[in-house]
Backbone as CSV, one residue per row, in Angstrom:
resi,resn,N_x,N_y,N_z,CA_x,CA_y,CA_z,C_x,C_y,C_z
1,MET,0.744,-1.284,-0.020,0.061,-0.048,0.079,0.849,1.284,0.015
2,ASN,1.987,1.275,0.827,2.791,2.387,0.881,3.382,2.736,-0.368
3,ILE,3.938,1.564,-1.016,4.616,1.644,-2.461,3.555,2.327,-3.406
4,ILE,2.373,1.907,-3.292,1.327,2.625,-4.251,1.162,3.912,-4.064
5,LEU,0.893,4.273,-2.649,0.693,5.779,-2.338,1.794,6.633,-2.750
6,LYS,3.114,6.061,-2.553,4.231,6.887,-2.978,4.295,7.059,-4.471
7,PHE,4.005,6.091,-5.154,4.068,6.211,-6.608,2.970,7.035,-7.164
8,THR,1.672,7.045,-6.539,0.607,7.883,-6.914,0.972,9.436,-6.579
9,HIS,1.706,9.499,-5.464,2.105,10.903,-5.222,3.061,11.433,-6.071
10,LYS,4.036,10.573,-6.384,5.161,10.920,-7.338,4.523,11.307,-8.747
11,LYS,3.582,10.377,-9.139,3.032,10.643,-10.348,2.260,11.898,-10.448
12,MET,1.588,12.351,-9.569,0.786,13.412,-9.426,1.695,14.779,-9.456
13,LEU,2.846,14.621,-8.676,3.725,15.810,-8.774,4.381,15.932,-10.184
14,LEU,4.617,14.872,-10.729,5.175,14.861,-12.300,4.150,15.582,-13.098
15,LEU,2.886,15.112,-12.844,1.812,15.709,-13.840,1.612,17.253,-13.531
16,LEU,1.710,17.722,-12.165,1.507,19.080,-11.914,2.835,19.817,-12.503
17,THR,3.956,19.389,-12.329,5.139,19.917,-12.909,5.226,20.055,-14.371
18,PHE,4.696,19.120,-15.175,4.631,19.054,-16.520,3.666,20.171,-16.949
19,PHE,2.470,20.233,-16.336,1.414,21.168,-16.631,1.982,22.574,-16.437
20,CYS,2.630,22.830,-15.506,3.106,24.302,-15.203,4.287,24.623,-16.155
21,PHE,5.320,23.614,-16.366,6.162,23.805,-17.292,5.666,23.969,-18.681
22,TRP,4.749,23.276,-19.103,4.085,23.289,-20.206,3.333,24.587,-20.648
23,ILE,2.740,25.160,-19.743,2.139,26.609,-20.213,3.078,27.691,-19.977
24,ASN,4.127,27.503,-19.337,5.107,28.585,-19.139,6.246,28.586,-20.060
25,SER,6.654,27.536,-20.733,7.746,27.389,-21.619,7.438,27.001,-23.077
26,ASN,6.185,26.629,-23.472,5.928,26.248,-24.839,5.192,27.356,-25.366
27,ALA,5.755,28.061,-26.283,5.344,29.257,-26.968,3.986,29.037,-27.688
28,GLN,3.994,27.919,-28.418,2.803,27.494,-29.130,1.602,27.307,-28.264
29,THR,1.879,26.543,-27.312,0.752,26.109,-26.285,0.128,27.627,-25.575
30,ARG,1.203,28.410,-25.167,0.823,29.654,-24.617,-0.026,30.486,-25.491
31,ASP,0.342,30.408,-26.896,-0.324,31.156,-27.759,-1.726,30.771,-27.882
32,SER,-1.954,29.453,-27.818,-3.372,28.860,-28.340,-4.031,29.253,-26.965
33,LEU,-3.435,28.992,-25.685,-4.126,29.444,-24.484,-4.468,30.849,-24.257
34,ALA,-3.626,31.650,-24.827,-3.764,33.085,-24.797,-5.089,33.618,-25.775
35,LYS,-5.142,32.736,-26.728,-6.405,32.977,-27.690,-7.803,32.408,-27.218
36,ASN,-7.559,31.483,-26.269,-8.951,30.634,-25.489,-8.679,30.911,-24.023
37,PRO,-9.107,31.828,-23.496,-8.643,31.996,-22.120,-9.775,30.933,-21.236
38,VAL,-10.844,30.733,-21.826,-11.778,29.816,-21.180,-11.213,28.433,-21.251
39,MET,-10.436,28.062,-22.312,-9.725,26.725,-22.367,-8.550,26.559,-21.307
40,PHE,-7.978,27.776,-21.147,-6.912,27.832,-20.039,-7.510,27.508,-18.755
41,LEU,-8.582,28.293,-18.529,-9.349,28.108,-17.244,-9.715,26.818,-16.769
42,ASN,-10.383,26.117,-17.790,-10.892,24.783,-17.711,-9.709,23.739,-17.513
43,LEU,-8.783,24.020,-18.247,-7.516,23.048,-18.258,-6.948,23.221,-16.914
44,ALA,-6.649,24.382,-16.341,-5.849,24.493,-15.159,-6.858,23.997,-14.066
45,SER,-8.076,24.364,-14.140,-9.044,23.878,-12.869,-9.131,22.398,-12.968
46,LYS,-9.220,21.794,-14.043,-9.301,20.334,-13.978,-8.040,19.607,-13.775
47,THR,-6.796,20.100,-14.364,-5.583,19.348,-14.173,-5.074,19.549,-12.745
48,LEU,-5.282,20.772,-12.168,-4.648,21.041,-10.785,-5.677,20.964,-9.791
49,LYS,-6.857,20.486,-9.994,-7.870,20.033,-9.100,-8.090,21.208,-8.152
50,TRP,-8.598,22.435,-8.900,-8.924,23.523,-8.186,-10.221,23.500,-7.491
51,THR,-11.140,22.598,-7.819,-12.476,22.489,-6.966,-12.687,21.162,-6.523
52,GLU,-11.694,20.237,-6.215,-11.775,19.073,-5.505,-11.406,19.247,-4.066
53,PRO,-12.402,18.722,-3.324,-12.203,18.957,-1.748,-10.946,18.321,-1.191
54,ALA,-10.347,18.975,-0.061,-9.117,18.373,0.474,-9.339,18.526,2.052
55,GLU,-8.727,17.462,2.690,-8.698,17.461,4.129,-8.118,18.827,4.793
56,PRO,-8.876,19.371,5.626,-8.214,20.602,6.487,-7.251,20.125,7.313
57,LEU,-6.254,20.933,7.675,-5.196,20.597,8.708,-4.577,21.803,9.409
58,GLN,-4.126,21.662,10.445,-3.260,22.608,11.172,-2.059,22.557,10.478
59,ILE,-1.487,23.807,10.074,-0.294,23.844,9.298,0.923,24.224,10.534
60,ALA,0.668,25.334,11.292,1.754,25.742,12.248,0.914,26.709,13.148
61,GLY,0.828,26.362,14.606,0.240,27.231,15.440,-1.124,27.523,15.149
62,PRO,-1.457,28.975,14.872,-2.691,29.249,14.534,-3.239,29.179,13.188
63,ILE,-2.154,28.706,12.357,-2.486,28.721,10.885,-3.041,27.546,10.255
64,TYR,-4.296,27.369,9.676,-4.776,26.162,9.332,-5.267,26.252,7.755
65,PHE,-5.137,25.131,7.082,-5.343,24.942,5.622,-6.704,24.470,5.521
66,VAL,-7.747,25.209,4.783,-8.904,24.850,4.599,-9.426,25.024,3.044
67,GLY,-8.353,24.813,2.239,-8.742,25.074,0.852,-9.029,23.695,0.117
68,THR,-8.852,23.712,-1.215,-9.091,22.585,-2.056,-7.787,21.924,-2.272
69,LYS,-7.841,20.898,-3.119,-6.468,20.200,-3.472,-5.628,21.165,-4.114
70,GLY,-6.210,22.027,-5.110,-5.350,22.821,-6.040,-5.189,24.298,-5.507
71,LEU,-6.068,24.778,-4.778,-6.127,26.164,-4.151,-6.059,26.254,-2.859
72,GLY,-5.169,27.236,-2.344,-4.947,27.429,-0.949,-5.865,28.411,-0.351
73,SER,-6.579,28.112,0.751,-7.245,28.992,1.644,-6.613,28.663,3.050
74,TYR,-6.610,29.798,3.740,-6.135,29.700,5.207,-6.669,30.422,6.128
75,LEU,-6.986,29.746,7.290,-7.538,30.146,8.410,-6.666,30.461,9.419
76,ILE,-6.640,31.691,10.071,-5.900,32.023,11.121,-6.741,32.168,12.471
77,SER,-6.489,31.573,13.432,-7.128,31.626,14.670,-6.490,32.662,15.682
78,THR,-7.263,33.572,16.222,-6.746,34.513,17.036,-7.809,34.503,18.258
79,SER,-7.290,35.230,19.558,-8.266,35.267,20.663,-9.496,36.073,20.408
80,LYS,-9.500,36.721,19.334,-10.725,37.657,19.020,-11.400,37.320,17.747
81,GLY,-11.114,35.959,17.376,-12.028,35.550,15.982,-10.923,35.064,15.023
82,LEU,-11.610,34.751,13.898,-10.672,34.161,12.715,-10.621,35.131,11.598
83,ILE,-9.331,34.795,10.954,-8.929,35.394,9.718,-9.040,34.508,8.581
84,LEU,-9.613,34.787,7.466,-9.663,33.916,6.306,-8.857,34.553,5.164
85,LEU,-7.816,33.776,4.550,-7.268,34.267,3.348,-7.775,33.406,2.439
86,TYR,-8.110,33.943,1.195,-8.333,33.406,-0.063,-9.653,32.507,0.126
87,THR,-10.422,32.424,-0.970,-11.889,31.650,-0.865,-12.015,30.738,-2.110
88,GLY,-11.035,30.517,-2.921,-11.080,29.587,-4.074,-11.928,30.100,-5.120
89,MET,-12.695,29.119,-5.948,-13.320,29.246,-6.976,-14.777,29.553,-6.597
90,PRO,-15.450,30.134,-7.630,-16.994,30.297,-7.281,-17.663,28.755,-7.146
91,GLY,-18.303,28.679,-5.957,-18.921,27.276,-5.594,-18.000,26.844,-4.463
92,SER,-16.969,27.114,-4.238,-16.017,26.617,-3.201,-16.400,27.083,-1.891
93,GLY,-17.118,28.067,-1.664,-17.538,28.506,-0.381,-17.981,27.499,0.512
94,PRO,-18.930,26.577,0.193,-19.531,25.687,1.142,-18.291,24.549,1.493
95,MET,-17.429,24.385,0.577,-16.444,23.340,0.962,-15.532,23.973,2.034
96,ILE,-15.016,25.238,1.704,-14.290,25.886,2.786,-15.000,25.953,4.179
97,GLU,-16.467,26.287,4.184,-17.325,26.381,5.311,-17.155,24.912,6.055
98,SER,-17.400,23.860,5.326,-17.195,22.752,5.830,-15.959,22.230,6.547
99,SER,-14.878,22.693,5.743,-13.545,22.478,6.508,-13.363,23.232,7.602
100,ILE,-13.730,24.399,7.842,-13.589,25.320,9.019,-14.380,24.542,10.098
101,LYS,-15.671,24.076,9.855,-16.423,23.408,10.913,-15.610,22.130,11.336
102,LYS,-14.999,21.415,10.286,-14.341,20.087,10.504,-13.261,20.390,11.659
103,LEU,-12.520,21.478,11.450,-11.342,21.671,12.365,-11.962,22.194,13.609
104,GLY,-13.282,22.304,13.871,-13.822,22.763,15.275,-14.031,24.327,15.472
105,PHE,-14.046,25.049,14.158,-14.172,26.487,14.385,-15.593,26.797,13.824
106,LYS,-16.149,28.193,14.110,-17.328,28.432,13.686,-17.123,29.455,12.552
107,PRO,-17.640,29.319,11.380,-17.583,30.220,10.220,-18.027,31.651,10.683
108,SER,-19.122,31.678,11.624,-19.556,32.900,12.114,-18.529,33.762,12.972
109,ASP,-17.476,33.184,13.306,-16.388,33.831,14.008,-15.403,34.482,13.277
110,ILE,-15.434,34.330,11.822,-14.625,34.961,10.899,-14.763,36.512,10.831
111,LYS,-13.782,37.227,11.119,-13.852,38.798,11.290,-13.544,39.408,9.975
112,TYR,-12.410,38.649,9.481,-11.935,39.364,8.137,-11.835,38.315,7.030
113,ILE,-12.032,38.675,5.650,-11.598,37.832,4.614,-10.667,38.622,3.900
114,LEU,-9.351,38.212,3.614,-8.352,38.751,2.979,-8.338,38.289,1.569
115,SER,-7.748,39.103,0.729,-7.406,38.854,-0.648,-5.962,38.970,-0.970
116,GLY,-5.549,38.030,-1.923,-4.333,38.333,-2.552,-4.504,39.013,-3.816
117,HIS,-5.450,38.585,-4.601,-5.789,39.392,-5.813,-7.180,38.951,-6.100
118,ALA,-7.998,39.632,-6.787,-9.536,39.413,-7.012,-9.709,38.637,-8.400
119,HIS,-9.168,37.610,-8.523,-9.450,36.741,-9.590,-10.433,35.728,-9.237
120,SER,-11.319,34.994,-10.044,-12.392,33.970,-9.602,-11.762,32.837,-8.840
121,ASP,-10.566,32.639,-9.129,-10.064,31.263,-8.418,-9.551,31.520,-6.897
122,HIS,-9.679,32.825,-6.514,-9.244,33.169,-5.229,-10.149,33.937,-4.516
123,ALA,-11.212,34.641,-5.193,-12.073,35.454,-4.620,-13.413,34.939,-4.997
124,GLY,-13.392,33.717,-5.490,-14.798,33.277,-5.981,-15.741,32.888,-4.964
125,GLY,-15.310,32.493,-3.684,-16.169,32.097,-2.355,-16.372,33.445,-1.483
126,HIS,-15.840,34.589,-1.809,-15.880,35.771,-0.933,-17.234,35.954,-0.431
127,ALA,-18.062,36.065,-1.491,-19.575,36.606,-1.254,-20.303,35.631,-0.233
128,TYR,-20.030,34.342,-0.623,-20.838,33.335,0.224,-20.210,33.330,1.644
129,LEU,-18.848,33.368,1.761,-18.331,33.373,3.256,-18.589,34.692,3.843
130,LYS,-18.544,35.612,3.087,-18.969,37.055,3.725,-20.368,36.969,4.298
131,LYS,-21.324,36.355,3.577,-22.714,36.351,3.945,-22.822,35.599,5.028
132,ILE,-22.253,34.377,5.259,-22.584,33.490,6.374,-21.767,33.897,7.620
133,SER,-20.921,34.881,7.426,-19.900,35.151,8.625,-20.226,36.609,8.996
134,GLY,-20.630,37.467,7.991,-20.416,38.832,8.452,-19.238,39.541,8.390
135,ALA,-18.201,38.783,7.828,-16.865,39.385,8.033,-16.541,40.543,7.168
136,LYS,-15.570,41.399,7.583,-15.203,42.531,6.738,-14.215,41.989,5.632
137,THR,-14.340,42.695,4.439,-13.424,42.430,3.380,-12.691,43.656,3.216
138,PRO,-11.603,43.792,3.517,-10.506,44.815,3.340,-9.950,44.478,1.933
139,ILE,-9.412,45.528,1.095,-8.779,45.295,-0.079,-7.915,46.303,-0.457
140,MET,-6.707,46.154,-1.134,-5.948,47.053,-1.556,-6.437,48.101,-2.447
141,SER,-6.374,49.351,-2.339,-6.908,50.395,-3.051,-7.012,50.011,-4.636
142,GLU,-5.830,49.683,-5.061,-5.817,49.306,-6.675,-6.544,48.109,-7.073
143,GLU,-7.124,47.341,-5.919,-7.882,45.966,-6.382,-9.319,46.238,-5.936
144,LYS,-9.703,47.371,-5.534,-11.131,47.593,-4.934,-12.087,47.490,-6.024
145,GLU,-11.836,48.058,-7.333,-12.826,48.039,-8.449,-12.984,46.578,-8.955
146,LEU,-11.995,45.978,-8.989,-11.914,44.576,-9.377,-12.916,43.678,-8.507
147,LEU,-12.605,43.676,-7.286,-13.500,42.944,-6.242,-14.846,43.288,-6.400
148,GLU,-15.009,44.599,-6.410,-16.424,45.148,-6.240,-17.261,44.751,-7.652
149,SER,-16.530,44.749,-8.719,-17.171,44.284,-10.000,-17.342,42.819,-10.374
150,GLY,-16.797,42.169,-9.366,-16.819,40.631,-9.579,-16.059,40.203,-10.674
151,GLY,-14.890,40.778,-10.816,-13.982,40.444,-12.095,-14.220,41.076,-13.378
152,LYS,-15.348,41.923,-13.520,-15.611,42.413,-14.851,-14.887,43.620,-15.207
153,THR,-14.133,44.123,-14.352,-13.141,45.172,-14.701,-11.629,44.835,-14.957
154,ASP,-11.484,43.349,-14.825,-9.981,42.828,-15.035,-9.501,43.434,-16.346
155,PHE,-8.388,43.765,-16.426,-7.550,44.246,-17.704,-7.581,43.138,-18.784
156,HIS,-7.628,41.798,-18.480,-7.472,40.745,-19.336,-8.566,39.905,-19.435
157,TYR,-9.263,39.406,-18.349,-10.479,38.593,-18.282,-11.950,39.323,-18.209
158,GLY,-11.843,40.477,-18.080,-13.091,41.320,-17.611,-14.285,41.130,-18.588
159,LYS,-14.115,40.844,-19.783,-15.223,40.604,-20.777,-15.604,39.169,-20.839
160,ILE,-15.075,38.366,-20.211,-15.360,36.852,-20.215,-16.081,36.257,-19.177
161,PRO,-17.486,36.116,-19.302,-18.175,35.683,-18.294,-17.738,34.434,-17.314
162,GLU,-17.046,33.614,-17.897,-16.367,32.323,-17.083,-15.535,32.920,-15.864
163,PHE,-14.953,34.046,-16.053,-14.020,34.491,-15.227,-14.703,35.504,-14.208
164,TRP,-15.967,35.586,-14.164,-16.761,36.492,-13.162,-17.006,35.695,-11.810
165,PHE,-17.301,36.472,-10.766,-17.596,35.927,-9.545,-18.471,36.848,-9.051
166,ASP,-19.361,36.516,-8.043,-20.214,37.340,-7.339,-19.539,38.603,-6.653
167,PRO,-19.998,39.704,-7.033,-19.249,40.927,-6.422,-19.301,41.155,-4.858
168,VAL,-18.189,41.763,-4.429,-18.091,41.853,-2.955,-17.658,43.346,-2.615
169,LYS,-18.515,44.013,-1.812,-18.241,45.378,-1.450,-16.918,45.160,-0.447
170,ALA,-15.951,46.265,-0.734,-14.940,46.466,0.195,-15.277,47.272,1.438
171,ASP,-14.964,46.773,2.582,-15.334,47.346,3.836,-14.251,48.495,4.266
172,LYS,-12.961,48.301,3.886,-11.792,48.932,4.295,-10.841,48.969,3.167
173,ILE,-10.405,50.338,2.677,-9.331,50.221,1.686,-7.894,50.298,2.210
174,LEU,-7.068,49.549,1.804,-5.644,49.381,2.188,-4.710,50.071,1.181
175,HIS,-3.594,50.415,1.827,-2.635,50.742,1.104,-1.158,50.092,1.655
176,ASN,-0.179,50.117,0.802,1.130,49.502,0.960,1.657,49.793,2.412
177,GLY,1.818,48.593,3.095,2.139,48.684,4.531,1.028,48.847,5.585
178,ASP,-0.115,48.776,5.180,-1.284,48.838,6.185,-1.301,47.463,6.939
179,THR,-2.054,47.528,8.107,-2.166,46.247,8.754,-3.748,46.007,9.173
180,ILE,-3.904,44.756,9.316,-5.137,44.218,9.799,-4.755,43.600,11.124
181,LYS,-5.299,43.969,12.306,-5.149,43.426,13.587,-6.268,42.815,14.192
182,LEU,-5.938,41.534,14.613,-7.109,40.774,15.445,-6.432,39.950,16.465
183,GLY,-6.893,40.280,17.675,-6.148,39.728,18.813,-4.807,39.855,18.768
184,GLU,-3.906,38.870,18.853,-2.474,38.868,18.882,-1.848,38.799,17.494
185,ILE,-2.704,38.588,16.350,-2.190,38.631,15.120,-2.292,39.840,14.405
186,ILE,-1.159,40.254,13.808,-0.994,41.613,13.074,-0.624,41.119,11.610
187,MET,-1.507,41.225,10.599,-1.226,40.889,9.154,-0.837,42.337,8.434
188,THR,0.259,42.343,7.814,0.794,43.406,7.113,0.519,43.221,5.637
189,ALA,-0.101,44.311,5.011,-0.307,44.108,3.522,0.670,44.957,2.679
190,TYR,1.246,44.253,1.704,2.196,44.797,0.950,1.803,44.879,-0.504
191,LEU,1.721,45.874,-1.143,1.282,45.917,-2.500,2.490,45.411,-3.486
192,THR,2.025,44.306,-4.236,2.937,43.640,-5.052,2.311,43.365,-6.451
193,PRO,2.053,44.527,-7.019,1.285,44.283,-8.426,2.050,43.686,-9.466
194,GLY,1.292,43.414,-10.725,1.778,42.631,-11.691,0.777,41.830,-12.314
195,HIS,0.520,40.664,-11.666,-0.611,39.713,-12.143,-1.773,40.522,-12.107
196,THR,-2.100,41.265,-11.139,-3.277,42.159,-11.282,-2.659,43.542,-10.885
197,LYS,-3.395,44.669,-10.770,-2.835,45.986,-10.329,-2.733,46.237,-8.901
198,GLY,-3.546,45.397,-8.214,-3.450,45.509,-6.748,-3.247,44.289,-5.987
199,ASP,-2.327,43.372,-6.612,-1.847,42.240,-6.013,-1.384,42.502,-4.432
200,THR,-1.768,41.725,-3.559,-1.270,41.893,-2.137,-0.448,40.709,-1.688
201,THR,0.588,41.017,-0.951,1.347,39.956,-0.424,1.244,40.043,1.219
202,TRP,0.664,39.227,2.006,0.536,39.261,3.353,1.656,38.717,4.009
203,VAL,1.944,39.468,5.194,3.062,38.973,6.273,2.589,39.045,7.534
204,THR,3.101,37.939,8.378,2.828,37.959,9.659,3.674,37.411,10.473
205,ASP,3.798,37.458,11.756,4.704,36.573,12.677,3.755,35.711,13.540
206,ILE,3.980,34.578,13.862,3.403,33.702,14.872,4.280,33.040,15.879
207,MET,3.629,32.883,17.068,4.575,32.351,18.104,4.188,30.994,18.485
208,ILE,5.109,30.027,18.394,4.816,28.688,18.864,5.852,28.248,19.752
209,ASP,5.580,27.837,20.980,6.367,27.339,22.051,7.451,28.414,22.287
210,GLY,7.067,29.662,22.365,8.316,30.681,22.560,9.067,31.002,21.380
211,GLN,8.826,30.440,20.191,9.660,30.620,18.998,8.851,31.323,18.131
212,LYS,9.392,32.454,17.614,8.754,33.411,16.500,9.049,32.902,15.052
213,TYR,8.135,32.799,14.373,8.215,32.258,13.000,7.599,33.456,11.949
214,ASN,8.296,33.832,11.034,7.787,34.789,10.076,7.010,34.037,8.982
215,VAL,5.925,34.338,8.634,5.096,33.826,7.654,4.832,34.694,6.495
216,VAL,4.910,34.386,5.317,4.692,35.245,4.066,3.610,34.380,3.011
217,PHE,2.703,35.167,2.600,1.698,34.758,1.758,2.076,35.550,0.412
218,PRO,2.946,35.140,-0.444,3.398,35.939,-1.605,2.356,35.892,-2.712
219,ASP,2.335,37.051,-3.581,1.434,37.085,-4.550,2.028,37.944,-5.533
220,GLY,1.374,37.947,-6.809,1.569,38.925,-7.917,2.590,38.636,-8.946
221,THR,3.326,37.503,-9.103,4.412,37.320,-10.113,3.856,36.524,-11.305
222,SER,2.842,35.884,-11.125,2.299,34.924,-12.294,1.980,35.704,-13.648
223,ILE,2.536,35.271,-14.647,2.331,35.853,-15.939,1.543,34.928,-16.902
224,ASN,0.201,35.073,-17.018,-0.671,34.266,-17.641,-0.618,34.396,-19.178
225,PRO,-0.886,33.307,-19.777,-0.941,33.414,-21.224,-1.711,34.541,-21.723
226,GLY,-1.280,35.270,-22.720,-1.951,36.469,-23.189,-1.526,37.875,-22.579
227,TYR,-0.912,37.773,-21.472,-0.507,38.947,-20.852,0.673,39.603,-21.863
228,ARG,0.490,40.835,-21.927,1.712,41.589,-22.653,2.449,42.642,-21.708
229,LEU,3.595,42.539,-21.684,4.563,43.438,-20.827,5.178,44.523,-21.670
230,VAL,5.563,44.447,-22.826,6.242,45.332,-23.582,5.395,46.110,-24.650
231,LYS,5.174,45.482,-25.656,4.542,45.954,-26.793,2.951,45.874,-26.601
232,ASN,2.297,46.982,-26.718,0.892,46.937,-26.470,0.584,46.260,-25.038
233,PRO,1.219,46.831,-24.005,1.311,46.238,-22.777,-0.264,45.823,-22.328
234,SER,-0.563,44.907,-21.465,-1.887,44.766,-20.922,-2.393,45.844,-20.084
235,TYR,-1.518,46.543,-19.405,-1.905,47.755,-18.932,-0.789,48.571,-18.510
236,ALA,-0.904,49.862,-18.571,0.183,50.914,-18.420,0.984,50.598,-17.100
237,GLY,2.422,50.155,-17.205,3.178,50.132,-16.066,3.346,48.675,-15.645
238,ILE,2.764,47.705,-16.568,2.691,46.350,-16.156,4.298,45.727,-15.998
239,GLU,5.184,46.198,-16.883,6.518,45.639,-16.701,7.294,45.903,-15.469
240,ASN,7.200,47.469,-15.223,7.872,47.891,-13.999,7.039,47.359,-12.592
241,ASN,5.796,47.020,-12.838,5.067,46.332,-11.631,5.660,44.928,-11.486
242,TYR,5.781,44.176,-12.338,6.443,42.807,-12.081,7.873,43.099,-11.564
243,ARG,8.691,43.814,-12.267,10.035,44.141,-11.653,10.013,44.505,-10.253
244,SER,9.520,45.485,-9.901,9.450,45.978,-8.563,8.967,45.001,-7.490
245,THR,7.826,44.236,-7.997,7.290,43.197,-7.095,8.398,42.054,-6.968
246,LEU,9.072,41.525,-8.020,10.014,40.678,-7.668,11.001,41.284,-6.715
247,ASN,11.642,42.346,-6.835,12.605,42.886,-6.102,12.025,42.879,-4.627
248,LYS,10.881,43.337,-4.480,10.259,43.453,-3.136,10.106,42.057,-2.526
249,LEU,9.643,41.033,-3.238,9.339,39.808,-2.656,10.846,39.074,-2.531
250,GLU,11.894,39.361,-3.120,13.089,38.878,-3.101,13.769,39.317,-1.597
251,MET,13.261,40.559,-1.136,13.820,40.972,0.057,13.264,40.324,1.296
252,LEU,12.121,39.685,1.167,11.474,38.953,2.321,12.148,37.587,2.498
253,LYS,12.349,37.293,3.892,12.949,36.135,4.312,12.257,35.390,5.229
254,PRO,11.048,34.754,4.716,10.115,33.879,5.601,10.685,32.758,5.897
255,ASP,10.266,32.345,7.228,10.570,31.032,7.780,9.447,30.028,6.963
256,ILE,8.150,30.479,7.008,7.244,29.655,6.154,6.630,30.381,5.190
257,TRP,6.362,29.801,3.969,5.519,30.579,3.025,4.371,29.647,2.518
258,LEU,3.304,30.386,2.262,2.090,29.576,1.801,1.461,30.287,0.685
259,SER,1.130,29.478,-0.318,0.585,30.189,-1.541,-0.870,30.011,-1.781
260,CYS,-1.474,30.736,-2.679,-2.911,30.656,-3.056,-2.972,29.335,-3.977
261,HIS,-1.904,28.937,-4.589,-1.881,27.730,-5.355,-0.925,26.762,-4.657
262,THR,-1.617,25.563,-4.293,-0.833,24.487,-3.601,0.403,23.954,-4.289
263,ASP,0.271,23.990,-5.666,1.457,23.352,-6.477,2.612,24.394,-6.416
264,PHE,2.356,25.571,-6.103,3.591,26.508,-6.078,4.701,26.178,-4.996
265,PHE,4.180,25.718,-4.032,5.070,25.569,-2.829,5.097,24.139,-2.021
266,ASP,4.750,23.200,-3.153,4.955,21.672,-2.635,4.147,21.370,-1.414
267,PHE,2.922,21.717,-1.510,1.906,21.518,-0.474,1.794,20.089,-0.134
268,GLU,1.643,19.439,-1.073,1.206,17.792,-0.659,2.515,17.164,0.009
269,ASN,3.650,17.472,-0.509,4.885,16.728,0.033,5.069,17.142,1.397
270,LYS,4.841,18.548,1.728,5.069,19.377,2.939,4.031,18.520,3.975
271,ARG,2.783,18.506,3.324,1.698,17.892,4.144,2.024,16.413,4.635
272,ASN,2.383,15.763,3.767,2.796,14.305,4.139,4.009,14.343,5.136
273,ARG,5.006,15.024,4.983,6.073,15.197,5.832,5.777,15.639,7.269
274,ALA,4.757,16.473,7.342,4.295,16.829,8.580,3.772,16.028,9.590
275,ALA,3.354,15.022,8.966,2.833,13.912,9.871,3.907,13.408,10.905
276,ALA,5.184,13.392,10.410,6.186,12.865,11.155,7.041,14.077,11.766
277,GLU,7.182,15.096,11.033,8.167,16.139,11.138,7.653,17.415,11.941
278,GLY,6.182,17.557,11.878,5.680,18.722,12.520,5.872,20.067,11.681
279,ILE,6.230,21.046,12.553,6.348,22.299,11.890,7.542,22.408,10.961
280,LYS,8.517,21.614,11.074,9.842,21.484,10.449,9.505,21.311,8.913
281,ALA,8.554,20.505,8.725,8.002,20.231,7.230,7.787,21.435,6.590
282,TRP,7.192,22.526,7.264,6.691,23.812,6.677,7.826,24.830,6.524
283,ILE,8.763,24.722,7.338,10.080,25.646,7.287,10.660,25.474,6.037
284,ASP,10.756,26.479,5.163,11.293,26.313,3.855,11.718,27.666,3.225
285,ARG,12.920,28.211,4.065,13.408,29.444,3.728,13.972,29.306,2.186
286,GLU,14.733,28.196,1.909,15.444,28.070,0.690,14.411,27.939,-0.501
287,GLY,13.387,27.098,-0.234,12.372,27.003,-1.160,11.728,28.284,-1.839
288,TYR,11.555,29.176,-0.622,10.934,30.512,-1.096,11.827,31.340,-1.884
289,GLN,13.240,31.272,-1.562,14.101,32.061,-2.498,14.244,31.370,-3.898
290,LYS,14.132,30.065,-4.043,14.177,29.406,-5.396,12.816,29.712,-5.972
291,ARG,11.904,29.866,-5.347,10.595,30.295,-5.998,10.674,31.521,-6.653
292,ILE,11.125,32.568,-5.908,11.064,33.935,-6.619,12.250,34.069,-7.495
293,ALA,13.310,33.182,-7.377,14.355,33.344,-8.464,13.721,32.676,-9.749
294,GLY,12.920,31.739,-9.562,12.308,30.973,-10.803,11.356,31.881,-11.322
295,GLU,10.703,32.588,-10.641,9.584,33.517,-11.158,10.448,34.965,-11.896
296,ARG,11.530,35.105,-11.444,12.285,36.270,-12.136,12.960,35.595,-13.513
297,ILE,13.138,34.405,-13.420,13.578,33.775,-14.739,12.368,33.825,-15.805
298,LYS,11.226,33.434,-15.344,10.252,33.392,-16.336,9.824,35.020,-16.747
299,PHE,9.864,35.834,-15.935,9.685,37.199,-16.274,10.722,37.611,-17.225
300,LYS,11.999,37.261,-17.227,12.980,37.609,-18.109,12.819,36.869,-19.354
301,ASN,12.317,35.778,-19.372,12.046,34.883,-20.559,10.838,35.538,-21.337
302,GLU,9.901,36.013,-20.558,8.837,36.610,-21.405,9.127,37.847,-22.084
303,LEU,9.992,38.627,-21.351,10.447,39.863,-21.864,11.319,39.634,-23.269
304,SER,12.176,38.448,-23.190,12.889,38.235,-24.173,12.138,37.731,-25.547
305,THR,10.847,36.906,-25.119,9.998,36.333,-26.258,9.385,37.519,-26.905
306,GLU,8.902,38.453,-26.104,8.038,39.595,-26.691,9.087,40.525,-27.454
307,MET,10.307,40.596,-27.050,11.264,41.485,-27.757,11.727,40.863,-28.924
308,ASP,11.842,39.522,-28.864,12.168,38.734,-30.202,10.911,38.945,-31.130
309,SER,9.668,38.712,-30.784,8.618,38.986,-31.698,8.324,40.187,-32.247
310,THR,8.810,41.153,-31.325,8.774,42.721,-31.974,9.896,42.750,-32.997
311,ASP,11.002,42.282,-32.762,12.193,42.415,-33.746,11.798,41.787,-35.221
312,LYS,11.056,40.611,-35.017,10.708,39.974,-36.269,9.606,40.694,-37.159
313,THR,8.877,41.622,-36.467,7.620,42.356,-37.248,8.314,43.587,-37.978
314,HIS,9.648,43.881,-37.659,10.273,44.936,-38.271,11.178,44.756,-39.274
């Protein structure tokens, strides 16, 4: 049985790695997905299991995983209530609600629902979870319009209904460096634009057995098929946004980092290791730096591809 499980896990990691490599490195594939965003959404959702339920678990101290197999949603418990980061795809709200209850918490105790960026795969359940909890939904000023339009004002996907989600009113407008405090937890919001204009990276510290751990929820570096950075840029300043975000994220030195996409940070492997290793399985300083370095390479490759394409047209 153990051999079969290890083989299955290894096979899944290979499939996920292949998919991510496929869409990021194969120009022909990226071109076809750029021309058909709905195909991109459906392919990613199915291949990476964005809507498949997953077992919730405690990650470290007050931080819990309550997402799906492919999308990260995180619950932070404090003495004054709960904080929820990311809510997955439209329709995932009830799954997240169930996971929260399974861990012994009450969804009605959620005081804040935080966003990385307002795309349907991460803000799709905001409206549902806000309705059942009465939680406040603070948002970075540059992301307010996107959240409140339910994705309809997105620079790339705004006219495609498949990318829409139920609109959510922003209760508080955030700016770079602002904080959300609940009980003993302080969440600091850093503006890290690129993927959207108001991408937000959240940073906090947690205490476990007298030891402090810095936790980062990075966001903003993904370059989707169809995004343009140089010629006819997707939006004004997009290239500089990616560049500044990569620089900013590179400066962070987290002990633990958690992403809105589980395949970005080897979640399943860490989850399996945690059964024996505990919090040590989640401490991944080197993995974070490798991730940001890899995102910088993808950024440079995208610039080179666009510049080569521009040269060929002259």
